[in-house]
C-alpha positions in Angstrom: 6.3 108.2 183.4 4.5 107.6 186.6 0.6 106.7 186.8 0.2 109.2 190.0 1.6 112.4 188.5 -1.1 115.2 188.0 -0.9 116.5 184.2 0.5 119.7 185.4 3.5 117.7 186.8 3.7 115.5 183.6 4.1 118.3 181.6 7.0 119.8 184.2 8.7 116.2 183.8 8.0 116.6 179.7 9.6 120.2 179.7 12.4 119.5 181.7 13.6 116.1 179.1 12.8 118.5 176.2 15.8 120.8 175.4 13.7 123.4 174.5 11.0 123.3 176.5 13.6 123.0 179.7 14.5 126.2 178.5 10.9 128.2 179.6 11.1 125.8 183.5 10.5 127.8 186.4 12.1 126.9 189.7 8.8 127.0 191.9 7.3 124.5 189.1 10.3 122.2 189.5 10.1 122.5 193.8 6.9 121.4 193.5 7.2 118.1 191.2 10.3 117.4 193.4 7.9 118.2 196.3 4.9 115.8 194.5 7.7 112.4 194.0 10.1 113.2 196.7 11.5 114.5 199.8 12.5 117.6 200.3 14.3 118.8 202.9 15.6 123.0 203.4 19.0 123.1 205.0 20.8 125.5 207.3 22.9 126.8 204.3 19.5 127.2 202.4 20.7 124.4 199.8 18.0 121.8 199.7 18.2 118.0 199.8 16.4 116.2 197.5 15.3 112.1 197.6 13.9 110.4 195.1 13.8 106.3 194.7 17.5 105.5 195.9 19.1 109.4 194.3 20.0 112.6 196.9 20.7 115.5 195.2 22.3 118.5 197.0 20.4 121.6 194.8 21.6 125.1 195.5 17.8 126.7 194.7 18.5 129.6 191.8 17.9 133.1 192.5 15.8 133.3 189.6 12.9 131.5 188.6 15.2 130.4 185.6 17.0 127.2 186.2 21.1 126.3 184.7 21.6 124.2 182.4 24.0 122.0 184.9 20.3 121.9 187.2 18.4 120.9 184.2 21.1 118.2 183.3 21.3 116.8 187.8 17.1 117.0 187.8 16.9 114.8 184.2 19.7 112.2 185.5 17.4 111.9 189.2 13.6 111.7 187.2 15.6 109.5 184.9 17.6 107.1 187.5 13.8 107.1 190.0 11.7 106.1 186.6 10.4 109.7 185.6 11.6 109.8 182.2 9.2 110.4 179.6 8.6 107.2 176.7 11.1 108.2 173.9 
């Protein structure tokens, strides 16, 4: 995991990759992390274009604070590809 992440962002990454921790993730925490490590651009259709490393994904922000499982899987893939997966 990158050394430049704040302790709060490190915890968010760890929760994202922890199966039980992912259920307690809140969108505002993930959005803060995405802004810290990548580029987040709001599109006209309220979707977010997220660029991190060589990865680009479009996210439909959750209507509630909790993330659905598909979004968690997509984010895990993006963070892992960008080198932000926690050490196993």
